[in-house]
N, C-alpha and C positions, 0 to 999 in steps of 0.2 A: 354316529357319524355318517354311516352309510345311509340311514333312514334320512337323516338331513339333507345328504346329497339327492336322494331321490325326490324329496320334496322340492328342493330348488329346481331340479330338471322338470318336474311337473308344472311348477309354477311359470318356467319359461315357455314351455310348450303351450300352456293355457294363454299366455301373455301374446305369444306369436299367432296362435290361431285366432285369438280375438282381434288381433290388429289386421289378419289377413281377411277376417270375415267383414270387418268394418271397412277396408279398402274396396272389397268386392261390392258392397252396397254402394259406395260412393261412385265407383265406376258405372254400375248399373244405372244410378240416377243421371249421370253424366250422358249416358248412352240415351237414355229417356229423352233428357232435354234436347241432345241433338236431333233425335228423329222427329221431336215436335216441331223444331225450328226448320228442318229440312221439309217436313210437311207444309208449314206455313209459307215457306218460300215457293213451293210448287204451286201452291194455291194462289199466291201472288202473281206468280208468272202466268199461270193458266188465265187469271183475270185481266193482265195485260194483254196478252195474245188476242183475248176475245175484244177488249177495248180498241186494240190496233185494227183488228178485222172489221169492227164496226165503223170505225173512222174511215177505212178504205172504202167501204160500201157507201158511207155517206158522201164521200169525195166523189165515187162514180157517179152516184145519183145527181149531184150537183152539176158535174160535167155534162151529163146528159140534159138536165134542165137548160143549162147555158146553150148547149148546141141547137135545141129545140127552140129556143128564144131567138137565136141567130137566123134559123131557118124561116121561121114564121114571121119574123119582124125585119126581114131582110131590107125591104123598100124604106121603112121608117129609120132604120139604123143608117141606111146610106144617105138620107137628109141631114144628118147631123144634129138633129134635135134630140135624139135618143143615143145614150151610149150604153155598152155592155161590157162589164169586167167580172173578174173573179179574184178573190183574195182571200185573206184569213176570215174576213166577215161573211164569206159566202159569194153567191151570184148577186150583183148589184146593177140593176137596170135603173139608169138615171135619166128623167125626162125633163126637159126644161119647161118651165111653168107656161109659156106661151103656146104650148101644144095642149095643155090641159085646161087652162082657165083664161079668162079675160084680166086685164088688169084689175087688181085689188079685189077679185071675186074668188068664190070658193066652189060656184057651181061648174061641174065639168061641161066642156063644150060637147055638142052632139058630134062634132067632127073627131073627137078625141075617144068616144066610146068604143069603136071597133078595135081601136088598137089596145084598150084595156081589156076588152073581150078576148082578144088573141091571147093577151098575156094570162088572164084568168084560165083559159082553157088548157094552157099548158102546166101552169102551177096547181090544177086541180087534178092533174094527172100523174105528174113528176115529183119526187121527193115529197110524198103525201104526207108526212109526219113531221115535216121540217117547218119551222116558225117563219112567218113572213113578216118583215118589219117595213112599213109603209112611213117614210120619213120626210116631212115637210120642212123646206128651207127657203128662206126670203133674201133680199139684200139688206143693206143697214139703213135704207131710207125710211125716215120714221112714218108711221100712219098718220094721215092729216085728214083725208077726204072720204074713205071708204067706208068708216063706220066702225071699224075693227079697233079695240083698245090698244093693241100692239101686234107687232109682227109676230109674236108667239100665238096669239089667237088665230091669226090669218093661216100660218103655217100648220097649226093643229087641225083647224077646219078642213084645210085642202087634204091633208093626210088622211082625215077621217072620211071625207067624200069619196077618195080613191079606194078606201077597205069597203065601203059600201057597195061601191061598184064591182069590186072583186068577189064580194061574199053575195050580195043581193041578185047581181047581174049575171056573176060568172060563176056561182055554185061554189066557191072555195068555202071551206069549212070555217066559221068565225073564230072558233078556238085557236086557229093558227095565225090569226091576225092581230097586229098591234099597231095603233096609230101612234106616231111621235112628232111633235112640232118644236123644231130646234131654232124657229125664228132666223135672227141673222148670225148666230153664234158659231156655227160651223161652216164658214164659208171655204169654197174651194178656189177661188180667185180673190184679188183685191177688189174694193168697192170703188175705185178711182174713175173709172170709166163707164159708159153705158154698156159697152160690150162685155166687160168682166162682171158688172152687176147682174147682167143676163145669166151668166154661167151660175151665179150664185142662187138664182131664183129657180127651183127646182124641186122635182120630188124624186126621191129614190126608193125603189122598191127591192128590199134586201132578202133574199132566200138563204136564210141562216143554217150554219151547220148543226145549229141545236134543235132539238127535237121537242115536240109538245110532250109535257110530262117531265122534261128535265126539271132538276132543282132550280137550275139557273134561270129558267124561262121567265119568272117573274121579276128578274133582275133589269134595270133599265140598260144595263151594260151589255144585254144580249146582242146587239148589234155590234160590239165591240167598240162602242164609244164610251166616254166617261159619264155621259148623261147630263153633263152640265149645259145649263141653259135650255132643258128639255120639258116639254110638257107632253106627259104619256097617257094614252087612253087605250085599255084594252078590252 
Protein backbone atom coordinates (compact mmCIF):
# COMPACT_ATOMS: atom_id res chain seq x y z
CA UNK A 1 0.00 0.00 0.00
CA UNK A 2 2.84 2.37 0.93
CA UNK A 3 4.68 1.50 -2.24
CA UNK A 4 1.55 2.29 -4.28
CA UNK A 5 1.18 5.65 -2.52
CA UNK A 6 4.76 6.62 -3.31
CA UNK A 7 4.18 5.62 -6.91
CA UNK A 8 1.12 7.86 -7.12
CA UNK A 9 3.00 10.78 -5.56
CA UNK A 10 5.83 10.33 -8.04
CA UNK A 11 3.39 10.22 -10.92
CA UNK A 12 1.76 13.44 -9.74
CA UNK A 13 5.13 15.20 -9.35
CA UNK A 14 6.17 14.04 -12.82
CA UNK A 15 2.91 15.23 -14.33
CA UNK A 16 3.13 18.63 -12.62
CA UNK A 17 6.78 19.00 -13.64
CA UNK A 18 6.04 18.15 -17.25
CA UNK A 19 3.13 20.60 -17.33
CA UNK A 20 5.31 23.31 -15.80
CA UNK A 21 8.05 22.71 -18.33
CA UNK A 22 5.57 22.82 -21.19
CA UNK A 23 4.09 26.07 -19.84
CA UNK A 24 7.55 27.58 -19.54
CA UNK A 25 8.34 26.74 -23.18
CA UNK A 26 5.02 28.22 -24.27
CA UNK A 27 5.77 31.45 -22.37
CA UNK A 28 9.25 31.61 -23.91
CA UNK A 29 7.73 31.20 -27.38
CA UNK A 30 5.24 34.00 -26.68
CA UNK A 31 8.03 36.24 -25.43
CA UNK A 32 10.07 35.60 -28.58
CA UNK A 33 7.09 36.40 -30.77
CA UNK A 34 6.39 39.59 -28.87
CA UNK A 35 10.04 40.63 -29.12
CA UNK A 36 9.96 40.05 -32.89
CA UNK A 37 6.74 42.06 -33.18
CA UNK A 38 8.22 44.94 -31.17
CA UNK A 39 11.37 44.89 -33.32
CA UNK A 40 9.28 44.95 -36.50
CA UNK A 41 7.17 47.83 -35.20
CA UNK A 42 10.31 49.77 -34.29
CA UNK A 43 11.65 49.22 -37.82
CA UNK A 44 8.35 50.43 -39.29
CA UNK A 45 8.41 53.49 -37.04
CA UNK A 46 11.98 54.31 -38.04
CA UNK A 47 11.05 53.93 -41.70
CA UNK A 48 8.02 56.20 -41.30
CA UNK A 49 10.12 58.83 -39.53
CA UNK A 50 12.65 58.66 -42.35
CA UNK A 51 9.88 59.04 -44.95
CA UNK A 52 8.41 62.01 -43.09
CA UNK A 53 11.81 63.68 -42.93
CA UNK A 54 12.27 63.11 -46.68
CA UNK A 55 8.83 64.56 -47.39
CA UNK A 56 9.66 67.64 -45.34
CA UNK A 57 12.94 68.10 -47.20
CA UNK A 58 11.09 67.75 -50.50
CA UNK A 59 8.51 70.31 -49.39
CA UNK A 60 11.26 72.72 -48.36
CA UNK A 61 12.97 72.23 -51.74
CA UNK A 62 9.72 72.95 -53.58
CA UNK A 63 9.04 76.05 -51.48
CA UNK A 64 12.49 77.35 -52.36
CA UNK A 65 11.85 76.62 -56.03
CA UNK A 66 8.57 78.55 -55.90
CA UNK A 67 10.22 81.50 -54.16
CA UNK A 68 13.06 81.57 -56.70
CA UNK A 69 10.61 81.45 -59.60
CA UNK A 70 8.55 84.25 -58.07
CA UNK A 71 11.63 86.40 -57.68
CA UNK A 72 13.09 85.77 -61.12
CA UNK A 73 9.78 85.92 -63.00
CA UNK A 74 8.34 88.89 -61.12
CA UNK A 75 7.75 90.97 -64.25
CA UNK A 76 6.22 88.12 -66.23
CA UNK A 77 3.95 87.06 -63.36
CA UNK A 78 2.78 90.64 -63.00
CA UNK A 79 1.56 90.67 -66.60
CA UNK A 80 -1.08 88.02 -65.94
CA UNK A 81 -0.03 85.58 -68.67
CA UNK A 82 1.94 83.48 -66.17
CA UNK A 83 0.67 82.17 -62.84
CA UNK A 84 2.48 80.24 -60.13
CA UNK A 85 0.84 77.97 -57.58
CA UNK A 86 1.79 75.19 -55.21
CA UNK A 87 -0.32 72.25 -54.12
CA UNK A 88 -0.35 68.46 -53.91
CA UNK A 89 0.98 68.21 -57.48
CA UNK A 90 3.97 70.36 -56.60
CA UNK A 91 4.95 73.75 -57.99
CA UNK A 92 2.89 74.60 -61.07
CA UNK A 93 3.90 77.35 -63.47
CA UNK A 94 1.08 78.01 -65.95
CA UNK A 95 1.91 79.87 -69.15
CA UNK A 96 -0.80 80.94 -71.59
CA UNK A 97 -0.15 79.70 -75.09
CA UNK A 98 -0.05 83.21 -76.59
CA UNK A 99 3.17 83.83 -74.66
CA UNK A 100 4.89 80.79 -76.15
CA UNK A 101 3.34 80.10 -79.54
CA UNK A 102 1.58 81.61 -82.51
CA UNK A 103 -1.93 80.31 -83.15
CA UNK A 104 -1.90 76.69 -84.28
CA UNK A 105 1.91 76.51 -84.12
CA UNK A 106 4.33 74.54 -81.96
CA UNK A 107 7.48 76.58 -82.57
CA UNK A 108 8.44 78.63 -79.50
CA UNK A 109 8.45 82.36 -80.13
CA UNK A 110 11.81 84.08 -79.86
CA UNK A 111 10.25 86.48 -77.37
CA UNK A 112 9.38 83.55 -75.06
CA UNK A 113 12.82 81.95 -75.00
CA UNK A 114 14.31 84.27 -72.32
CA UNK A 115 11.39 83.42 -70.01
CA UNK A 116 11.92 79.68 -70.46
CA UNK A 117 15.65 80.15 -69.96
CA UNK A 118 14.95 81.83 -66.61
CA UNK A 119 12.77 78.90 -65.63
CA UNK A 120 15.43 76.41 -66.73
CA UNK A 121 18.18 78.16 -64.77
CA UNK A 122 16.16 77.80 -61.57
CA UNK A 123 14.93 74.25 -62.16
CA UNK A 124 18.47 73.22 -63.00
CA UNK A 125 19.59 74.26 -59.52
CA UNK A 126 16.56 73.71 -57.29
CA UNK A 127 14.91 70.40 -56.41
CA UNK A 128 17.48 68.77 -58.67
CA UNK A 129 16.11 65.22 -58.34
CA UNK A 130 12.46 66.14 -58.79
CA UNK A 131 10.59 65.18 -61.93
CA UNK A 132 9.31 67.97 -64.17
CA UNK A 133 6.12 67.42 -66.14
CA UNK A 134 5.42 69.76 -69.03
CA UNK A 135 1.73 69.53 -69.91
CA UNK A 136 0.18 70.96 -73.05
CA UNK A 137 -3.50 71.99 -73.08
CA UNK A 138 -5.82 73.41 -75.72
CA UNK A 139 -9.37 74.69 -75.95
CA UNK A 140 -12.08 72.53 -77.53
CA UNK A 141 -12.07 74.14 -80.96
CA UNK A 142 -11.39 71.35 -83.49
CA UNK A 143 -8.26 71.51 -85.62
CA UNK A 144 -9.14 72.69 -89.12
CA UNK A 145 -6.38 74.57 -90.89
CA UNK A 146 -3.12 74.14 -89.00
CA UNK A 147 -2.27 70.65 -90.25
CA UNK A 148 -2.44 68.86 -86.91
CA UNK A 149 -4.55 65.71 -86.75
CA UNK A 150 -6.16 66.81 -83.47
CA UNK A 151 -5.62 68.93 -80.37
CA UNK A 152 -3.75 65.98 -78.84
CA UNK A 153 -0.98 66.27 -81.41
CA UNK A 154 -0.80 70.05 -81.04
CA UNK A 155 -0.72 69.99 -77.24
CA UNK A 156 1.88 67.21 -77.16
CA UNK A 157 4.09 68.92 -79.75
CA UNK A 158 3.99 72.14 -77.75
CA UNK A 159 4.90 70.35 -74.51
CA UNK A 160 7.74 68.58 -76.32
CA UNK A 161 9.09 71.86 -77.68
CA UNK A 162 9.13 73.30 -74.18
CA UNK A 163 11.08 70.35 -72.73
CA UNK A 164 13.57 70.66 -75.57
CA UNK A 165 14.10 74.29 -74.64
CA UNK A 166 14.45 73.42 -70.96
CA UNK A 167 16.89 70.60 -71.70
CA UNK A 168 18.79 71.61 -74.84
CA UNK A 169 18.86 75.32 -74.12
CA UNK A 170 18.56 75.34 -70.34
CA UNK A 171 20.66 72.36 -69.34
CA UNK A 172 18.04 70.47 -67.31
CA UNK A 173 18.77 66.74 -67.25
CA UNK A 174 16.50 64.99 -69.79
CA UNK A 175 15.79 62.15 -67.33
CA UNK A 176 13.81 64.63 -65.20
CA UNK A 177 11.50 65.71 -68.03
CA UNK A 178 8.19 64.30 -69.26
CA UNK A 179 6.00 65.85 -71.96
CA UNK A 180 2.24 65.30 -71.72
CA UNK A 181 -0.40 66.36 -74.22
CA UNK A 182 -3.92 66.59 -72.77
CA UNK A 183 -5.61 68.28 -75.71
CA UNK A 184 -8.88 69.87 -74.63
CA UNK A 185 -9.71 67.27 -71.99
CA UNK A 186 -8.51 69.07 -68.83
CA UNK A 187 -9.94 72.60 -69.09
CA UNK A 188 -9.66 75.09 -66.24
CA UNK A 189 -12.55 77.19 -67.54
CA UNK A 190 -15.55 76.81 -69.81
CA UNK A 191 -15.05 77.03 -73.56
CA UNK A 192 -18.06 79.28 -74.01
CA UNK A 193 -16.23 82.55 -74.74
CA UNK A 194 -12.98 83.67 -76.33
CA UNK A 195 -11.70 84.79 -72.93
CA UNK A 196 -12.33 81.45 -71.22
CA UNK A 197 -10.96 79.49 -74.19
CA UNK A 198 -7.77 81.52 -73.85
CA UNK A 199 -7.40 80.30 -70.25
CA UNK A 200 -7.58 76.71 -71.44
CA UNK A 201 -4.87 77.17 -74.08
CA UNK A 202 -1.84 76.84 -71.84
CA UNK A 203 1.31 74.96 -70.93
CA UNK A 204 1.82 73.88 -67.32
CA UNK A 205 5.32 73.21 -66.01
CA UNK A 206 4.93 71.03 -62.93
CA UNK A 207 7.82 70.46 -60.52
CA UNK A 208 6.59 67.27 -58.88
CA UNK A 209 7.33 66.09 -55.33
CA UNK A 210 8.25 62.77 -56.92
CA UNK A 211 11.92 62.12 -57.51
CA UNK A 212 13.68 60.51 -60.44
CA UNK A 213 14.03 56.83 -59.66
CA UNK A 214 10.78 56.58 -57.70
CA UNK A 215 8.80 53.48 -58.62
CA UNK A 216 5.91 55.75 -59.62
CA UNK A 217 7.89 57.91 -62.03
CA UNK A 218 6.84 55.90 -65.07
CA UNK A 219 3.18 56.29 -64.16
CA UNK A 220 1.15 58.79 -66.15
CA UNK A 221 -0.41 59.77 -62.81
CA UNK A 222 2.82 61.36 -61.70
CA UNK A 223 1.39 64.83 -62.04
CA UNK A 224 -1.59 63.72 -59.90
CA UNK A 225 -3.96 63.59 -62.82
CA UNK A 226 -5.87 60.55 -63.97
CA UNK A 227 -4.06 60.53 -67.30
CA UNK A 228 -7.35 60.41 -69.18
CA UNK A 229 -7.08 61.99 -72.59
CA UNK A 230 -3.31 62.27 -72.41
CA UNK A 231 -0.50 61.52 -74.82
CA UNK A 232 2.79 61.16 -72.94
CA UNK A 233 6.35 61.34 -74.23
CA UNK A 234 9.26 60.55 -71.89
